[in-house]
C-alpha positions as CSV (number, residue, x, y, z in Angstrom):
1,X,-349.7,14.0,-72.6
2,X,-347.4,16.8,-71.9
3,X,-343.7,16.1,-71.3
4,X,-342.7,17.0,-67.6
5,X,-339.7,18.9,-69.0
6,X,-342.1,21.2,-70.9
7,X,-344.1,21.9,-67.8
8,X,-341.3,22.4,-65.3
9,X,-338.1,23.0,-67.3
10,X,-336.4,25.3,-64.7
11,X,-337.2,23.0,-61.8
12,X,-335.8,19.9,-63.5
13,X,-332.7,21.9,-64.6
14,X,-332.1,22.9,-61.0
15,X,-332.5,19.4,-59.7
16,X,-330.1,18.1,-62.4
17,X,-327.5,20.8,-61.6
18,X,-327.8,20.0,-57.9
19,X,-327.2,16.3,-58.6
20,X,-324.2,17.1,-60.7
21,X,-322.7,19.4,-58.0
22,X,-323.3,16.8,-55.3
23,X,-321.5,14.2,-57.5
24,X,-318.6,16.5,-58.1
25,X,-318.4,17.4,-54.4
26,X,-318.4,13.7,-53.4
27,X,-315.6,13.0,-55.9
28,X,-313.5,15.8,-54.4
29,X,-314.2,14.4,-50.9
30,X,-313.0,11.0,-52.0
31,X,-309.9,12.4,-53.6
32,X,-309.2,14.4,-50.4
33,X,-309.6,11.2,-48.3
34,X,-307.2,9.4,-50.6
35,X,-304.6,12.1,-50.2
36,X,-305.0,12.2,-46.4
37,X,-304.8,8.4,-46.3
38,X,-301.6,8.3,-48.3
39,X,-299.9,11.0,-46.2
40,X,-300.5,9.1,-43.0
41,X,-299.6,5.8,-44.5
42,X,-296.3,7.1,-45.8
43,X,-295.2,8.4,-42.4
44,X,-293.7,6.3,-39.7
45,X,-294.6,9.0,-37.2
46,X,-298.0,10.5,-36.4
47,X,-298.9,13.2,-38.9
48,X,-300.3,16.6,-37.8
49,X,-303.7,17.9,-39.0
50,X,-302.0,21.1,-40.1
51,X,-299.6,19.2,-42.4
52,X,-302.5,17.2,-43.9
53,X,-304.5,20.4,-44.4
54,X,-301.5,22.0,-46.3
55,X,-301.6,19.1,-48.8
56,X,-305.4,19.0,-49.3
57,X,-307.4,21.3,-51.7
58,X,-308.2,24.6,-50.1
59,X,-311.3,24.6,-47.9
60,X,-311.2,20.8,-47.3
61,X,-312.7,19.9,-43.9
62,X,-309.7,18.0,-42.4
63,X,-311.5,17.0,-39.2
64,X,-314.4,15.5,-41.1
65,X,-312.1,13.7,-43.6
66,X,-310.0,12.1,-40.8
67,X,-313.1,11.0,-38.8
68,X,-314.6,9.4,-42.0
69,X,-311.3,7.5,-42.6
70,X,-311.2,6.6,-38.9
71,X,-314.7,5.1,-39.1
72,X,-313.8,3.2,-42.3
73,X,-310.7,1.6,-40.7
74,X,-312.4,0.9,-37.3
75,X,-313.4,-2.8,-38.1
76,X,-310.1,-3.6,-39.9
77,X,-306.8,-5.1,-38.7
78,X,-305.2,-1.7,-39.1
79,X,-306.9,1.3,-37.4
80,X,-306.5,5.0,-38.0
81,X,-305.9,6.6,-34.6
82,X,-305.8,10.2,-33.4
83,X,-302.9,11.1,-31.2
84,X,-303.5,14.6,-29.8
85,X,-303.9,16.6,-33.1
86,X,-301.9,14.0,-35.1
87,X,-303.0,10.9,-36.9
88,X,-301.3,7.5,-37.4
89,X,-302.1,4.0,-38.6
90,X,-301.6,1.4,-36.0
91,X,-302.4,-2.3,-35.6
92,X,-305.8,-3.0,-34.1
93,X,-305.5,-3.3,-30.3
94,X,-306.9,-6.8,-30.2
95,X,-304.4,-8.1,-32.8
96,X,-301.2,-6.6,-31.1
97,X,-300.3,-10.0,-29.8
98,X,-299.6,-11.3,-33.3
99,X,-297.2,-8.6,-34.2
100,X,-294.9,-8.4,-31.2
101,X,-291.4,-7.3,-32.1
102,X,-288.0,-7.4,-30.4
103,X,-288.2,-3.6,-30.0
104,X,-291.2,-4.0,-27.7
105,X,-289.3,-6.6,-25.7
106,X,-286.3,-4.3,-25.4
107,X,-288.4,-1.5,-23.9
108,X,-289.3,-3.3,-20.7
109,X,-289.1,-0.7,-17.9
110,X,-288.0,-1.3,-14.3
111,X,-290.6,-1.0,-11.6
112,X,-289.1,2.4,-10.5
113,X,-289.3,3.7,-14.1
114,X,-293.0,2.5,-14.4
115,X,-293.8,4.2,-11.1
116,X,-292.2,7.5,-12.2
117,X,-293.9,7.3,-15.6
118,X,-297.3,6.8,-13.9
119,X,-296.7,9.7,-11.6
120,X,-295.7,12.0,-14.4
121,X,-298.7,10.9,-16.5
122,X,-301.3,11.6,-13.8
123,X,-299.7,14.5,-12.0
124,X,-298.1,16.5,-14.7
125,X,-296.7,19.1,-14.7
126,X,-294.6,17.6,-11.8
127,X,-291.1,18.3,-10.5
128,X,-288.5,15.7,-9.5
129,X,-289.0,16.7,-5.8
130,X,-292.8,16.2,-6.2
131,X,-292.2,12.8,-7.8
132,X,-290.0,11.8,-4.9
133,X,-292.5,13.0,-2.4
134,X,-295.2,10.9,-4.0
135,X,-293.0,7.8,-4.2
136,X,-291.5,8.3,-0.8
137,X,-288.0,7.5,-2.2
138,X,-285.3,9.3,-4.2
139,X,-285.6,9.1,-7.9
140,X,-282.3,8.6,-9.8
141,X,-281.4,10.7,-12.8
142,X,-280.9,7.5,-14.7
143,X,-284.6,6.6,-14.3
144,X,-285.7,9.9,-15.8
145,X,-283.1,9.6,-18.5
146,X,-284.5,6.2,-19.5
147,X,-288.0,7.6,-19.9
148,X,-286.7,10.6,-21.8
149,X,-284.6,8.5,-24.1
150,X,-287.7,6.3,-24.8
151,X,-289.4,9.6,-25.9
152,X,-292.3,9.3,-23.4
153,X,-291.3,12.1,-21.0
154,X,-290.1,15.6,-21.6
155,X,-289.1,18.8,-19.9
156,X,-292.2,20.9,-20.2
157,X,-291.6,24.0,-18.0
158,X,-290.2,25.6,-14.9
159,X,-292.1,26.1,-11.7
160,X,-292.3,29.6,-10.4
161,X,-290.8,28.8,-7.1
162,X,-287.4,29.3,-5.6
163,X,-284.8,27.5,-7.7
164,X,-287.2,27.3,-10.6
165,X,-287.3,23.5,-10.7
166,X,-288.0,21.8,-14.0
167,X,-291.4,20.3,-14.5
168,X,-291.9,17.0,-16.4
169,X,-294.7,15.9,-18.7
170,X,-295.5,13.1,-21.1
171,X,-295.1,13.4,-24.9
172,X,-297.2,12.7,-28.0
173,X,-295.1,9.5,-28.4
174,X,-296.3,8.4,-25.0
175,X,-299.9,8.8,-26.1
176,X,-299.1,6.9,-29.3
177,X,-297.4,4.0,-27.6
178,X,-300.2,3.4,-25.1
179,X,-303.0,4.0,-27.7
180,X,-304.4,7.2,-26.1
181,X,-305.9,10.0,-28.1
182,X,-305.4,12.5,-25.2
183,X,-304.4,12.5,-21.6
184,X,-308.0,12.4,-20.5
185,X,-308.1,8.9,-21.9
186,X,-305.9,7.6,-19.1
187,X,-307.7,4.9,-17.1
188,X,-309.6,6.2,-14.1
189,X,-309.9,4.8,-10.6
190,X,-312.5,2.1,-11.4
191,X,-310.6,1.0,-14.5
192,X,-307.4,0.6,-12.6
193,X,-309.2,-1.4,-9.9
194,X,-310.8,-3.6,-12.5
195,X,-307.4,-4.3,-14.1
196,X,-306.0,-5.3,-10.7
197,X,-303.5,-2.4,-10.7
198,X,-304.8,-0.9,-7.4
199,X,-305.0,-2.6,-4.0
200,X,-308.4,-3.1,-2.5
201,X,-307.1,-1.5,0.6
202,X,-306.6,2.0,-0.8
203,X,-308.0,4.9,1.3
204,X,-311.7,5.7,0.9
205,X,-310.9,9.3,-0.2
206,X,-308.2,8.2,-2.7
207,X,-308.6,10.1,-6.1
208,X,-307.0,9.8,-9.4
209,X,-305.8,13.3,-10.5
210,X,-306.8,14.7,-13.9
211,X,-303.7,16.0,-15.7
212,X,-303.6,19.2,-17.6
213,X,-303.8,19.1,-21.4
214,X,-300.5,18.0,-22.9
215,X,-299.5,21.5,-24.0
216,X,-301.1,23.5,-21.3
217,X,-298.9,25.5,-19.1
218,X,-299.9,25.7,-15.4
219,X,-300.6,29.0,-13.7
220,X,-297.4,28.5,-11.6
221,X,-295.3,27.3,-14.5
222,X,-293.2,29.0,-17.2
223,X,-292.6,27.3,-20.6
224,X,-289.2,26.0,-21.3
225,X,-287.1,28.4,-23.4
226,X,-283.9,28.0,-25.4
227,X,-281.9,29.5,-22.5
228,X,-283.4,26.9,-20.2
229,X,-282.4,24.1,-22.6
230,X,-278.8,25.5,-22.7
231,X,-278.7,25.6,-19.0
232,X,-279.9,22.0,-18.8
233,X,-277.2,21.0,-21.2
234,X,-279.7,20.0,-23.9
235,X,-278.6,22.7,-26.4
236,X,-275.3,24.3,-27.1
237,X,-275.1,28.1,-26.9
238,X,-275.8,28.3,-30.6
239,X,-279.1,26.5,-30.2
240,X,-277.9,23.1,-31.6
241,X,-278.7,19.9,-29.8
242,X,-275.9,18.7,-27.6
243,X,-274.3,15.3,-28.4
């Protein structure tokens, strides 16, 4: 009986070469996943995809690698979460109660601060005057300072209106703290009702606004510049952060 290798030598060689190449490709993928995993694990802050890509072999599919890792960690006590275009390891949401820390206790916000944070999250970009119009009361500078010191709110632009008022928006740390991948993951009307956070007597035409993307600049908004930061007292004229 003839040996198959004598009958189809080129075909068998091609199959063998393809198998070897697939094995090599898989080893490279696993190594890239290990590198990405180590980079995120070693950082206390979310790591950008661009930084991960700079440390991986040229041509590596960063998005695919991170999604593979995310799926791998999904059933575990630690999850790999996407925060905008950054990635971070965080305790699984259903286990957060067992790892409460004093830091979480210290970050309790006043009702006014929570109201302002919610308005900024859903209405951004929004000015201080617009926040006060929605709340119906004045907003103290201290309330905004608390939110900015927590790292959840930032100056994001200036409105193209008389006086060029500053607009506020949320930060990547805000998304990270509340377990959101992007602003579109904010709870909608039905979810807020289900959580008991909205009164059953709200107007029939009440709508939850959809905020712009975190880095999008509105048509009536200019981005914050270094000159603006100096004017606001956040930078010295040399461009250094004010103490």
